[in-house]
C-alpha positions in Angstrom: 2.0 -21.5 12.2 0.3 -19.5 9.4 2.3 -17.4 7.0 1.8 -13.6 7.0 1.6 -12.2 3.5 3.1 -8.8 3.0 2.1 -6.6 0.1 3.6 -3.2 -0.9 1.5 -0.8 -2.9 4.0 1.4 -4.8 4.3 3.6 -7.9 6.8 6.3 -8.5 4.1 8.5 -9.9 1.9 10.4 -7.4 -1.9 10.4 -7.6 -2.1 6.8 -8.8 -4.4 5.7 -5.9 -1.9 3.8 -3.8 -3.2 5.0 -0.4 -6.9 4.6 -1.4 -6.3 1.1 -2.8 -4.3 0.0 0.2 -6.9 1.3 2.7 -9.9 -0.2 1.0 -8.3 -3.6 0.2 -7.2 -3.7 3.9 -10.7 -3.0 5.1 -12.2 -5.5 2.7 -9.8 -8.2 3.9 -10.7 -7.5 7.5 -14.4 -7.9 6.5 -13.5 -11.3 5.0 -12.2 -12.3 8.4 -8.5 -11.8 7.9 -6.3 -10.0 10.4 -4.6 -7.0 8.7 -1.8 -4.6 9.6 -1.5 -1.4 7.5 1.8 0.5 7.4 1.8 4.1 6.2 5.2 4.7 4.8 4.5 8.1 3.1 5.2 11.5 4.7 1.9 12.7 3.2 0.1 10.4 5.7 -2.8 9.8 3.4 -3.2 6.2 4.5 -3.3 7.3 8.2 -5.8 10.0 7.4 -8.0 7.4 5.5 -8.9 5.8 8.8 -8.0 8.3 11.5 -9.0 11.9 12.0 -6.5 14.7 11.5 -6.1 15.3 15.3 -5.4 11.7 16.0 -2.8 11.5 13.1 -1.0 14.6 14.3 -1.0 13.4 17.9 0.6 10.1 16.7 3.2 12.0 14.7 4.1 14.1 17.7 4.1 11.3 20.2 6.6 9.1 18.3 4.0 6.3 17.9 4.7 6.0 14.2 6.7 4.2 11.5 9.4 6.9 11.5 10.3 6.3 15.1 10.2 2.5 14.7 12.5 2.6 11.7 15.0 5.2 12.8 15.3 3.5 16.2 15.3 0.0 14.5 12.7 -1.1 16.9 10.1 -3.9 16.8 7.1 -2.5 14.9 4.8 -4.3 17.4 5.3 -1.5 19.8 3.9 1.1 17.4 0.7 -0.5 16.3 -2.6 1.4 16.7 -5.9 -0.4 16.4 -8.5 1.1 14.1 -12.2 1.0 15.0 -12.7 -2.0 12.7 -12.2 -5.5 13.9 -9.1 -7.2 12.6 -7.6 -4.0 11.1 -4.6 -2.2 12.7 -2.2 0.4 11.5 1.3 1.8 12.1 0.7 5.4 11.3 3.1 7.8 9.5 4.7 11.1 10.4 5.7 14.2 8.5 9.2 13.4 9.7 9.3 10.7 7.0 10.5 13.5 4.7 13.9 12.9 6.4 13.9 9.1 6.1 16.3 8.9 3.2 18.9 10.9 5.0 18.4 9.0 8.3 18.9 5.6 6.6 21.9 6.6 4.5 24.6 5.8 7.0 22.9 2.7 8.5 24.5 -0.8 8.1 22.4 -3.0 5.8 20.0 -0.1 5.5 17.8 -1.7 2.9 16.8 -4.4 5.4 15.9 -2.2 8.3 12.1 -2.4 7.9 12.2 -6.1 7.2 14.0 -6.5 10.6 11.5 -4.2 12.3 8.7 -6.4 11.0 10.3 -9.8 11.8 8.6 -10.4 15.1 5.2 -9.4 13.8 5.6 -11.7 10.8 7.0 -14.6 12.8 4.2 -14.3 15.3 1.5 -15.1 12.7 -0.8 -12.6 14.4 -1.7 -11.0 11.0 -2.7 -12.7 7.8 -1.7 -9.7 5.7 0.6 -6.7 6.1 -0.2 -4.0 3.6 2.3 -1.2 3.1 1.7 2.2 1.4 4.9 3.5 -0.2 5.6 7.1 -1.2 5.9 8.1 -4.9 9.6 7.8 -5.1 12.2 5.2 -6.0 14.8 5.6 -3.2 16.2 3.7 -0.3 13.1 3.9 1.7 10.9 2.3 -1.0 13.6 -0.3 -1.5 13.3 -1.0 2.3 9.6 -1.5 1.9 10.0 -3.8 -1.1 12.7 -5.8 0.7 10.1 -6.4 3.5 7.4 -7.5 1.0 6.3 -10.7 -0.6 4.4 -9.0 -3.3 4.2 -5.7 -5.1 1.0 -4.2 -6.4 1.3 -1.2 -8.7 -1.8 1.0 -8.9 -1.9 3.0 -12.2 -4.2 5.9 -13.0 -6.1 5.6 -16.3 -5.0 9.0 -17.6 -2.7 10.5 -20.2 0.2 10.5 -17.7 -0.8 7.4 -15.8 1.8 5.1 -17.4 4.6 7.8 -17.2 7.6 6.3 -15.4 6.2 2.8 -15.2 9.2 1.4 -17.0 11.4 2.9 -14.2 9.1 1.2 -11.6 9.6 -2.2 -13.4 13.4 -1.6 -13.5 13.5 -0.7 -9.8 11.5 -3.8 -9.0 14.1 -5.9 -10.8 16.9 -4.3 -8.9 15.1 -5.0 -5.6 14.7 -8.6 -6.6 18.5 -8.9 -6.5 18.3 -8.3 -2.8 14.9 -9.9 -2.1 14.6 -12.7 -4.7 11.2 -13.8 -3.1 9.6 -10.6 -4.1 6.9 -11.1 -6.8 4.9 -8.6 -8.9 1.3 -9.5 -8.1 -0.1 -7.2 -10.7 -1.0 -3.7 -11.9 -4.3 -2.3 -10.7 -6.0 0.3 -12.8 -7.7 3.1 -10.9 -9.6 6.3 -11.6 -11.1 4.7 -14.7 -13.6 6.5 -17.0 -14.6 3.9 -19.5 -15.9 6.6 -21.9 -12.4 7.9 -22.5 -9.7 6.5 -24.7 -7.2 6.8 -21.9 -8.6 3.6 -20.3 -8.4 1.7 -23.5 -4.8 2.9 -24.1 -3.8 1.9 -20.6 -5.3 -1.6 -21.0 -3.6 -2.1 -24.4 -0.3 -0.9 -23.0 -0.4 -3.2 -20.0 -1.7 -6.1 -21.9 1.2 -6.0 -24.3 3.8 -5.9 -21.5 5.3 -9.3 -21.0 5.3 -10.9 -17.5 2.9 -8.3 -16.1 -0.5 -9.3 -14.7 -3.2 -6.7 -15.1 -6.0 -7.1 -12.5 -9.3 -7.9 -14.2 -11.1 -5.7 -11.6 -10.5 -2.0 -11.9 -11.7 1.0 -10.0 -13.8 3.6 -11.8 -14.0 7.3 -10.8 -16.6 7.7 -8.1 -17.2 10.8 -6.0 -18.0 8.5 -3.0 -14.2 7.8 -2.8 -13.4 11.4 -2.2 -16.2 11.9 0.3 -15.1 8.8 2.1 -11.5 10.1 2.3 -12.8 13.4 3.7 -14.7 11.5 6.4 -11.7 9.2 7.1 -13.7 6.1 6.2 -13.4 3.2 3.9 -15.7 3.7 1.0 -17.7 0.6 1.9 -18.4 2.1 5.3 -19.2 5.6 4.0 -21.6 4.3 1.3 -22.0 0.5 1.1 -24.0 0.8 -2.1 -21.3 2.8 -3.9 -20.0 1.4 -7.2 -16.5 1.8 -6.0 -17.2 -0.2 -2.8 -18.3 -3.1 -4.9 -15.3 -2.7 -7.1 -12.8 -2.7 -4.2 -14.5 -5.8 -2.8 -14.1 -7.6 -6.2 -10.4 -6.4 -6.4 -9.7 -7.7 -2.9 -11.2 -11.1 -3.8 -8.9 -11.2 -6.8 -5.9 -10.3 -4.7 -6.7 -13.2 -2.3 -7.2 -15.7 -5.1 -3.8 -14.7 -6.6 -1.8 -15.0 -3.4 -3.5 -18.4 -2.6 -2.9 -19.9 -6.0 
């Protein structure tokens, strides 16, 4: 039986491109023939809105067909999966009720392993090649849950003056989670929102290159208005505009991710 690889996209700083990166890598993986399950773990529901219209996302939130219900009821995630309109790409949508998740998990026994247990049947079935999880910009019990359920961590970082702010805390948190999930590996740091004309990009590259034990993805994502227009249309950028520079960059980044997990 094939192994399902789970990757969590996380950074305690908002605006780093987690949801966009998770969405577009998920889509590119499905185009490569992989079966992919996306999990939106953020109350902002950006990943959900990346592939579904607002009415569909709100209906899912109200109906209970979402990750919040699955986790708080400690249910099999299989019962909460919604197919997207793309072959091989499914999602467990989020809910605004995720704002309560830290409180809801607080009194649970072995609370840091709840999501891992909810995903067990899906992972054991081998139905999916990849499970990609979009985490909220926090470092609490819920993100710990997501990392405990993951094989790899990808940290998107915005190439901006504040892009690296708090990254040391993210690395420290990663080390803490490894004490619970020793199989968790840092796959790498992906640089997003790059403007190569500005010094911020060079400073980001230099800072990451000098950090021991941290792989920096060689493929980065430059600023591109097509990304924002694709988000507004609830489409992957490669669907919205296949010729877009960012579409080609996300394809290259996805290929790099595959090569790293298969090494």
